[in-house]
C-alpha positions as CSV (number, residue, x, y, z in Angstrom):
1,X,81.3,116.0,17.1
2,X,78.3,115.5,19.3
3,X,79.1,116.0,23.0
4,X,77.5,112.8,24.2
5,X,79.3,110.8,21.4
6,X,82.7,112.4,22.4
7,X,82.1,111.6,26.1
8,X,81.1,108.0,25.2
9,X,84.3,107.7,23.0
10,X,86.5,109.0,25.8
11,X,84.9,106.7,28.4
12,X,85.1,103.7,26.1
13,X,88.8,104.4,25.3
14,X,89.5,104.6,29.0
15,X,87.7,101.4,29.9
16,X,89.4,99.5,27.1
17,X,92.8,101.0,28.1
18,X,93.1,102.0,24.4
19,X,95.8,104.7,24.3
20,X,95.5,105.2,20.6
21,X,91.8,106.1,20.6
22,X,92.2,108.4,23.7
23,X,95.2,110.2,22.3
24,X,93.4,110.7,19.0
25,X,91.0,113.0,20.8
26,X,93.8,115.4,22.0
27,X,95.9,118.2,20.3
28,X,99.7,117.6,20.3
29,X,100.3,120.5,22.7
30,X,97.4,119.7,25.1
31,X,97.5,121.2,28.6
32,X,96.3,118.9,31.4
33,X,95.4,120.0,34.9
34,X,94.4,117.2,37.3
35,X,95.0,116.0,40.9
36,X,96.0,112.7,39.4
37,X,99.0,113.9,37.4
38,X,101.2,113.5,40.5
39,X,101.0,109.7,39.9
40,X,104.1,110.3,37.7
41,X,107.3,110.6,39.8
42,X,108.6,113.3,37.5
43,X,105.6,115.6,38.0
44,X,106.0,118.3,40.7
45,X,102.7,120.2,40.1
46,X,99.2,119.4,39.1
47,X,99.7,120.0,35.3
48,X,101.2,118.4,32.2
49,X,101.7,119.5,28.6
50,X,101.8,117.5,25.4
51,X,100.8,114.1,24.2
52,X,103.9,112.3,25.4
53,X,103.2,113.5,29.0
54,X,99.5,112.6,28.6
55,X,100.5,109.1,27.4
56,X,102.7,108.6,30.5
57,X,99.9,109.9,32.7
58,X,97.3,107.4,31.3
59,X,99.8,104.6,31.7
60,X,100.6,105.5,35.3
61,X,96.9,105.9,36.1
62,X,96.1,102.4,34.8
63,X,99.1,100.9,36.6
64,X,98.2,102.3,40.1
65,X,94.4,102.8,39.8
66,X,91.8,100.4,41.1
67,X,91.2,99.1,37.6
68,X,87.5,99.6,37.8
69,X,85.4,100.8,34.9
70,X,84.4,104.4,34.5
71,X,80.8,105.2,34.0
72,X,79.4,108.4,32.4
73,X,77.0,110.1,34.7
74,X,76.2,113.4,33.1
75,X,77.3,115.5,30.0
76,X,77.3,119.3,30.0
77,X,78.1,120.6,26.5
78,X,79.2,124.2,25.9
79,X,80.2,126.2,22.8
80,X,83.9,125.2,22.7
81,X,84.0,123.0,25.7
82,X,82.5,119.9,27.2
83,X,82.2,118.8,30.9
84,X,81.1,115.4,32.1
85,X,80.8,113.7,35.4
86,X,82.0,110.2,35.8
87,X,82.0,107.5,38.5
88,X,84.8,105.0,38.8
89,X,88.2,105.0,37.2
90,X,90.7,106.7,39.5
91,X,88.1,108.2,41.9
92,X,84.6,107.5,43.1
93,X,83.4,110.6,41.3
94,X,85.1,113.0,39.1
95,X,84.3,116.1,36.9
96,X,86.2,116.4,33.6
97,X,86.2,119.6,31.5
98,X,87.6,119.8,28.0
99,X,88.3,122.9,25.8
100,X,88.7,122.4,22.1
101,X,91.0,123.9,19.5
102,X,89.9,125.0,16.0
103,X,90.4,121.4,14.7
104,X,88.0,120.0,17.3
105,X,90.7,118.4,19.3
106,X,91.0,118.7,23.1
107,X,93.4,121.5,23.8
108,X,92.9,121.7,27.5
109,X,91.7,119.2,30.0
110,X,90.9,119.8,33.7
111,X,89.8,117.1,36.2
112,X,88.4,117.6,39.7
113,X,87.4,115.2,42.4
114,X,83.7,115.6,43.3
115,X,82.3,114.7,46.7
116,X,78.8,113.6,47.3
117,X,76.7,116.2,49.2
118,X,74.5,115.1,52.0
119,X,70.9,114.8,51.1
120,X,69.3,115.7,54.4
121,X,68.8,114.2,57.7
122,X,69.7,115.2,61.3
123,X,72.9,117.1,61.9
């Protein structure tokens, strides 16, 4: 699948709160690393494994998040991975990286908060 198309599908699924379309992009044994997984009371670290945990994570994110739309800012395709920058959703700005398995499904997902860098001016 084309990197921009995949990023658009992911963002669209998130914005519509469409669990089925989002989960269809992931492998059953997906590994998730994100500062947001601690939204689940049962999570002690910053990682999850498997679609059931991912489903619970998305539901928790939508329940406590600001409810705003996520907008795609930039797509960075790689050989077996894809990174994109987004605005909105659970954070003002976030970087999301996906690694794919042999079936083209997301096998690993990592999210990081991104902070804006100053663009100059007096210190």
